[in-house]
C-alpha positions in Angstrom: 0.0 0.1 0.0 1.3 3.7 -0.5 2.6 5.4 2.4 4.0 8.8 1.1 2.7 11.8 2.8 0.6 14.2 0.6 2.9 17.3 -1.1 0.6 20.3 -0.1 2.4 21.8 -3.1 1.2 19.1 -5.7 -1.5 19.4 -7.8 -4.5 16.7 -7.5 -3.8 13.9 -9.7 -6.9 14.0 -12.2 -8.6 10.4 -12.9 -11.7 10.1 -14.4 -14.6 8.0 -13.4 -17.5 7.6 -15.8 -20.3 5.7 -13.9 -23.8 5.9 -14.7 -26.0 7.0 -12.0 -29.3 7.2 -13.9 -31.3 5.4 -16.3 -32.1 1.6 -16.3 -29.0 0.2 -14.7 -28.1 3.5 -12.5 -28.1 1.2 -9.4 -25.2 -0.9 -11.1 -23.4 1.8 -12.1 -23.6 3.7 -8.6 -22.9 0.4 -6.5 -19.8 -0.1 -8.8 -18.7 3.7 -8.2 -18.9 3.0 -4.3 -16.3 0.3 -4.5 -13.9 2.9 -6.5 -14.3 5.7 -4.4 -14.0 3.3 -1.6 -10.3 2.4 -3.3 -9.7 6.4 -3.7 -10.1 7.0 0.0 -7.7 4.6 0.9 -5.0 5.6 -1.6 -5.3 9.4 -0.5 -5.3 8.4 3.3 -2.3 6.6 2.7 -0.5 9.4 0.7 -1.8 9.4 -3.1 0.1 8.5 -5.9 3.7 10.2 -5.6 2.6 12.1 -3.3 -0.4 13.7 -5.2 -4.0 13.2 -4.0 -6.2 11.6 -6.3 -9.1 13.5 -7.5 -12.0 12.3 -9.5 -13.4 14.0 -12.7 -17.0 12.3 -12.4 -19.7 11.8 -15.2 -22.7 10.0 -15.3 -22.4 8.1 -18.6 -26.0 6.8 -19.0 -25.8 6.0 -22.3 -22.9 4.6 -24.6 -23.3 7.9 -26.3 -23.2 10.2 -23.1 -20.4 7.9 -21.7 -18.2 8.6 -24.7 -19.1 12.2 -25.0 -18.2 12.3 -21.3 -15.0 10.7 -21.9 -13.8 13.2 -25.0 -14.9 16.1 -22.9 -12.6 14.9 -19.5 -9.5 14.4 -22.0 -9.7 17.5 -24.1 -10.9 20.1 -21.6 -9.8 18.4 -17.9 -6.7 17.3 -19.0 -7.4 13.4 -17.7 -5.0 10.8 -19.0 -6.8 7.9 -17.5 -10.4 7.0 -16.7 -11.8 4.2 -14.7 -15.1 2.9 -16.1 -17.4 2.4 -17.1 -19.9 -0.6 -15.7 -21.7 -1.3 -19.2 -20.3 -3.2 -21.8 -21.4 -1.2 -24.4 -20.7 1.8 -22.8 -17.0 0.9 -22.3 -16.5 0.1 -26.0 -17.6 3.3 -26.9 -15.1 4.9 -24.3 -12.3 2.8 -25.2 -12.7 4.2 -29.0 -12.6 7.6 -27.5 -9.5 7.0 -25.2 -7.9 5.6 -28.4 -8.4 8.4 -30.8 -7.4 10.6 -27.9 -4.5 9.0 -26.3 -5.9 8.3 -22.8 -5.8 4.6 -20.5 -9.3 3.3 -20.0 -9.2 1.2 -16.7 -12.5 -1.1 -17.4 -13.9 -2.6 -14.2 -17.1 -4.4 -15.1 -17.7 -4.8 -18.7 -18.0 -8.2 -19.5 -18.6 -9.0 -23.0 -15.8 -10.7 -25.1 -16.1 -8.6 -27.9 -14.2 -5.4 -25.7 -10.7 -5.6 -27.6 -12.3 -6.4 -31.1 -11.1 -3.1 -32.5 -7.5 -3.7 -30.8 -6.8 -1.0 -28.5 -3.5 -0.2 -27.3 -4.8 1.8 -24.0 -7.6 -0.2 -22.6 -7.2 -2.7 -20.0 -9.7 -4.6 -18.2 -9.0 -5.8 -14.5 -12.3 -7.9 -14.3 -13.2 -11.2 -15.4 -15.5 -11.5 -18.7 -18.4 -13.7 -19.9 -15.9 -16.0 -21.4 -14.7 -17.1 -17.9 -17.7 -16.9 -16.3 -20.4 -18.7 -18.1 -17.5 -21.6 -18.4 -17.7 -21.7 -14.7 -21.6 -21.2 -14.4 -21.7 -24.4 -16.9 -19.1 -26.6 -15.3 -20.8 -26.1 -12.0 -24.2 -26.5 -13.2 -23.3 -29.9 -14.8 -20.7 -31.3 -12.5 -22.2 -30.6 -9.0 -25.8 -29.7 -9.2 -26.9 -31.9 -12.2 -26.0 -35.0 -9.7 -28.0 -33.3 -7.0 -30.7 -33.8 -9.4 -30.2 -37.5 -10.4 -29.7 -36.4 -13.7 -26.2 -37.1 -15.7 -24.6 -33.9 -17.3 -25.8 -35.0 -20.9 -28.9 -35.5 -19.9 -29.8 -32.2 -18.3 -32.6 -30.0 -20.0 -31.2 -26.6 -20.2 -32.7 -23.1 -21.3 -30.7 -20.0 -21.9 -32.1 -16.5 -21.9 -30.3 -13.2 -22.2 -30.9 -9.6 -22.6 -29.9 -7.8 -25.8 -27.0 -5.6 -24.7 -23.5 -6.6 -25.6 -23.4 -8.1 -22.0 -26.7 -9.9 -22.8 -25.0 -11.2 -26.1 -21.8 -12.1 -24.9 -23.1 -13.9 -22.0 -25.7 -15.8 -23.8 -23.3 -16.9 -26.6 -20.4 -17.9 -24.1 -22.7 -20.1 -22.6 -24.3 -21.8 -25.5 -20.5 -22.4 -26.4 -19.5 -24.0 -23.2 -22.5 -26.0 -23.4 -21.6 -27.6 -26.5 -18.0 -28.0 -25.0 -19.8 -30.4 -22.5 -22.2 -31.7 -25.1 -25.4 -30.1 -24.3 -27.7 -28.8 -26.7 -30.0 -26.1 -25.1 -33.7 -27.1 -25.4 -34.4 -23.3 -25.4 -32.3 -19.9 -26.7 -34.0 -16.7 -26.2 -32.9 -13.3 -26.4 -35.1 -10.5 -25.1 -35.2 -6.3 -25.1 -35.5 -5.5 -21.6 -37.8 -2.9 -20.2 -35.4 -0.3 -20.0 -34.6 -0.4 -23.7 -38.3 0.9 -23.8 -39.4 -2.2 -25.1 -42.7 -3.8 -23.4 -41.4 -6.7 -22.3 -44.2 -9.3 -21.1 -42.4 -11.3 -18.4 -45.6 -13.6 -17.9 -45.2 -14.8 -21.7 -41.5 -15.1 -21.6 -41.8 -17.3 -18.3 -44.4 -19.1 -19.9 -42.1 -19.9 -23.0 -39.4 -21.3 -20.4 -41.9 -23.3 -18.7 -43.0 -24.9 -22.0 -39.5 -26.3 -22.6 -39.6 -28.0 -19.2 -35.8 -27.1 -18.5 -34.3 -28.7 -15.6 -31.5 -25.5 -15.6 -32.3 -22.0 -16.6 -29.2 -19.8 -17.6 -30.3 -16.3 -17.3 -28.0 -13.1 -18.0 -30.2 -10.1 -17.6 -30.2 -6.2 -15.6 -31.7 -5.5 -12.9 -35.7 -4.6 -13.6 -35.7 -7.7 -16.2 -34.0 -10.0 -13.1 -36.7 -8.8 -10.5 -39.8 -9.2 -13.6 -38.6 -12.7 -14.1 -39.0 -13.8 -10.4 -41.8 -12.2 -9.8 -43.7 -13.6 -13.2 -42.4 -17.2 -11.8 -44.2 -16.4 -8.4 -47.4 -15.6 -10.6 -46.9 -18.9 -12.2 -46.4 -20.8 -9.7 -43.5 -22.3 -11.3 -39.7 -22.1 -11.4 -37.0 -24.2 -12.9 -35.1 -26.8 -10.5 -32.1 -24.4 -11.0 -31.8 -20.9 -12.0 -27.7 -20.2 -12.6 -27.3 -16.3 -13.8 -24.7 -13.7 -14.7 -24.1 -11.6 -12.1 -25.7 -8.0 -13.5 -29.0 -7.9 -12.1 -29.2 -10.9 -10.3 -25.9 -9.8 -8.3 -27.2 -6.8 -6.7 -28.9 -6.3 -3.6 -31.8 -4.5 -5.2 -33.2 -7.9 -6.4 -34.7 -8.4 -2.9 -37.6 -6.3 -4.2 -38.5 -10.1 -5.9 -38.9 -11.3 -2.5 -38.6 -15.1 -1.2 -38.0 -15.9 -5.0 -34.4 -15.0 -4.7 -34.1 -17.9 -2.1 -31.5 -20.6 -3.9 -30.8 -18.8 -6.9 -27.3 -19.5 -8.0 -24.9 -16.3 -9.6 -21.9 -16.9 -11.6 -20.0 -13.9 -10.4 -16.9 -11.7 -9.6 -16.5 -12.6 -6.3 -17.5 -10.3 -3.7 -16.5 -11.1 -0.4 -14.4 -14.4 -0.1 -13.2 -16.6 2.9 -10.5 -14.6 4.2 -8.3 -17.3 4.7 -7.6 -17.4 0.8 -6.0 -14.2 1.1 -2.5 -13.4 1.3 -1.4 -11.2 4.6 -1.5 -8.1 2.1 -5.0 -9.0 0.5 -6.8 -9.9 4.6 -5.6 -6.4 5.2 -6.8 -4.7 2.1 -10.0 -6.8 2.9 -10.8 -5.3 6.0 -9.9 -1.7 4.7 -12.6 -2.0 1.8 -15.3 -3.7 3.8 -14.8 -1.1 6.5 -14.6 2.0 4.2 -17.6 0.7 2.0 -19.7 0.5 4.9 -18.6 3.9 6.1 -19.7 5.4 2.8 -23.0 3.5 1.8 -24.0 1.2 5.0 -24.2 -2.2 2.5 -22.2 -5.1 2.9 -19.8 -5.6 -0.3 -21.4 -6.9 -3.8 -19.6 -8.4 -6.7 -20.1 -5.0 -8.6 -18.4 -2.7 -6.1 -15.5 -5.2 -5.5 -14.5 -5.1 -8.8 -14.3 -1.4 -9.0 -12.5 -1.3 -5.8 -9.9 -3.6 -7.0 -9.6 -1.6 -10.6 -9.2 1.7 -8.9 -7.0 0.3 -6.2 -4.8 -1.6 -8.9 -4.6 1.3 -11.0 -3.8 4.0 -7.9 -1.8 1.8 -6.1 0.2 -0.7 -8.1 0.1 0.7 -11.7 0.5 4.7 -11.3 3.1 4.9 -8.7 5.4 2.6 -11.1 4.6 4.7 -14.1 7.4 6.8 -15.3 4.8 9.8 -15.4 1.6 8.7 -13.7 -0.4 11.4 -16.4 1.5 10.0 -19.6 -0.6 7.3 -21.2 2.3 5.3 -22.9 3.9 5.6 -19.3 0.9 4.1 -17.5 0.6 1.4 -20.0 4.4 0.4 -19.8 3.5 0.4 -16.3 0.5 -1.9 -16.6 2.0 -4.4 -18.7 4.9 -4.6 -16.1 2.2 -5.1 -13.2 2.8 -8.8 -11.6 0.2 -8.9 -8.5 -0.1 -12.5 -7.2 -3.5 -13.6 -6.7 -5.1 -13.1 -3.4 -3.4 -9.9 -2.8 -6.7 -8.0 -3.8 -9.7 -8.3 -1.3 -12.1 -10.5 -3.9 -9.2 -12.8 -4.3 -8.0 -11.6 -7.6 -4.3 -10.6 -8.5 -3.2 -8.7 -11.8 -1.3 -9.6 -14.6 -2.3 -8.5 -18.0 -2.2 -10.5 -21.4 -1.1 -8.7 -24.6 -4.7 -7.6 -25.3 -4.9 -5.8 -22.0 -7.0 -8.5 -20.1 -6.4 -9.2 -16.3 -5.6 -13.2 -16.4 -5.7 -13.9 -12.6 -9.5 -12.9 -12.1 -11.4 -16.3 -12.0 -15.2 -16.7 -11.4 -17.3 -17.2 -8.1 -20.2 -18.8 -8.0 -22.8 -17.5 -5.1 -26.0 -18.5 -4.1 -28.9 -16.1 -2.7 -29.8 -17.6 0.7 -31.5 -15.4 3.3 -31.6 -12.2 1.5 -27.8 -12.0 0.7 -25.3 -13.5 -2.0 -22.8 -15.8 -0.5 -20.1 -17.9 -2.1 -20.4 -21.2 -2.5 -17.7 -22.0 -4.9 -14.4 -22.4 -5.6 -14.0 -24.1 -2.1 -11.2 -22.2 -0.7 -13.1 -19.3 -1.4 -16.5 -20.2 0.3 -18.2 -19.0 2.8 -21.2 -21.4 2.6 -22.3 -24.3 0.9 -24.7 -25.4 -2.1 -28.2 -25.7 -0.4 -30.4 -28.0 -1.9 -33.8 -25.9 -1.6 -35.3 -25.0 -3.8 -33.7 -27.3 -6.2 -37.1 -28.8 -6.6 -39.0 -29.4 -10.2 -41.4 -26.6 -8.6 -41.5 -23.7 -6.4 -43.4 -24.9 -3.3 -46.2 -22.2 -1.5 -43.2 -21.0 0.4 -42.2 -19.0 -2.2 -44.5 -16.0 -1.9 
């Protein structure tokens, strides 16, 4: 951790922070920013970056176009040379293009699409995991650990895959189908839908009826918050749910999901880890976990989520592990060199991750966790060394019982 004292004569180091705080997924963007802010306060309290306090130049990129405009403005007008953000996959792609054109680093902290690096940017680095990693873990967990509890062979499991239509949902759906095919399983249903926040009138009851007609043993769902809640409430109205619901974080990984009531119970979420068993961390990671949780609760009063954990790790890795080692912390080429040279062991960050980038800019030390909703909260159940509890059988049953009201 940085330890130098602030130098009052040195100007703040301006870092962009683009997190949507409004719009249909504003809850997710705001929750992510809280993690980044916890990291900034920690770094500043420990002396900042080379004695310079870090100051956010913050923007609400509610849409991909707004995020791109905000990035261009803060680079041109505010002299920002590094941006942390942007939560949404579509938003992150557009901001990455702006950063590439104008010469600034984008430190991506949540985007899950596998297409982020398709335009081959030099200055985009993703500290978090993505759909390819997460969906492979989700499929393996369901086929290897859940199917036997249902008395089914993996290749006999009936699987449905649904996803919303943004870059996030499309990538998650495609990677789920790809991972299933790798295991010799063909879905009985695949469905992409336009969610409510896109302005479409999504009929949740019709969507649930379509899934029910396919009679899946397991439903893989990639949804944002309003459609996640809508789907679970529609299942309650139908008096039915599949034996297994495996989700791809996003709307199923935020505590706002509790608006769906008891239907959250037992839902599985392939995730970025939030608060894992501290025994799996290095001494540095354990100390950082205490700082992260304490600061997050002080700022928000809430428990950690996968989103603010990802954002904390992103901001902390940039501010504490990369910028202090750059020849100049406001020179994109110097930041890039320092990022590619960075080598933080797994377990040194509070969610179990480390930092080592491949040639494209993807962190290679950010595996997925599998969490389960229990008693209104998300609890890590896999991998075993990270687990804080074990897989609960309920409600792994053919239909939801009358208790889910």
